[in-house]
C-alpha positions in Angstrom: 87.2 92.4 112.3 87.2 92.8 108.5 90.0 92.6 106.0 89.3 93.2 102.3 91.4 91.7 99.5 92.4 95.2 98.5 93.6 96.0 102.0 95.5 92.8 102.3 97.3 93.3 99.0 98.1 96.9 100.0 99.6 95.6 103.3 101.7 93.1 101.3 102.9 95.9 98.9 104.2 97.9 102.0 106.5 95.0 102.7 108.6 95.3 99.6 110.3 92.1 98.5 108.1 89.9 100.7 105.7 87.3 99.4 103.4 87.1 102.4 102.1 89.3 105.2 100.4 88.3 108.5 97.1 90.2 108.8 95.4 88.8 111.9 96.1 86.5 114.8 93.7 85.1 117.4 94.5 82.1 119.6 96.0 79.5 117.3 94.6 81.1 114.2 96.9 83.2 111.9 95.6 84.8 108.7 98.0 85.8 106.0 98.0 86.8 102.4 100.5 85.0 100.1 101.5 86.1 96.6 104.6 84.4 95.3 106.4 85.9 92.3 107.6 83.5 89.7 108.3 80.5 92.0 106.8 79.2 95.2 109.8 78.5 97.6 107.9 77.7 100.8 108.8 74.7 102.9 106.5 72.4 105.0 104.9 74.2 107.9 104.6 73.0 111.5 100.8 73.6 111.7 97.8 72.7 109.6 96.9 75.2 106.9 94.1 76.1 104.6 94.4 78.2 101.4 91.6 80.0 99.8 92.5 81.2 96.2 91.8 84.9 95.8 92.9 85.3 92.2 94.9 83.5 89.5 95.1 79.9 88.5 97.7 77.2 88.2 98.5 73.9 89.9 98.9 72.9 93.5 101.3 70.0 94.5 100.1 68.6 97.8 102.3 65.6 98.6 102.1 63.3 95.7 98.8 64.8 94.4 98.7 67.6 91.8 95.5 69.7 91.6 94.5 72.5 89.2 93.2 75.6 91.1 91.2 78.7 90.3 89.7 81.6 92.4 87.4 80.4 95.2 89.1 77.0 95.6 90.0 75.8 99.1 93.1 73.7 99.6 94.0 71.9 102.8 97.6 70.9 103.8 98.3 68.9 107.0 101.3 70.0 109.1 104.6 68.8 107.8 103.5 67.9 104.3 105.6 69.1 101.3 103.4 71.3 99.1 103.8 74.1 96.5 102.0 76.1 93.9 103.3 75.7 90.3 102.7 77.1 86.9 100.6 79.9 88.5 99.5 83.1 86.7 101.0 86.5 87.5 97.9 87.6 89.3 98.0 84.6 91.7 97.2 85.4 95.4 95.8 83.3 98.3 94.5 83.7 101.8 96.4 81.5 104.2 94.9 80.2 107.5 97.3 78.5 109.9 95.6 76.9 112.9 95.9 74.4 115.6 98.9 73.0 117.6 102.4 72.5 116.4 102.4 69.1 114.6 98.8 69.5 113.4 95.5 68.2 114.7 
């Protein structure tokens, strides 16, 4: 199994108006690409998640902590925690990996 960034972005473009697309699923693992436009409107998720920044920069609010991010950074969010990307550049995109049981590990 292989998914390139180019292929992932093309898949997302085929879902006009969507900010994410699921690309792969195996067991409890789900792999998505996420590319918000202007604002990040996501709500807390029921499973743990890991983000890997593909492109762009900005800030990541993870609970009460705010981190700057850039390509290559890895960001972890436990299930149920409020989080969002802010002040991100127009080219911002991330891989998203959801895994584990509902409620987190």
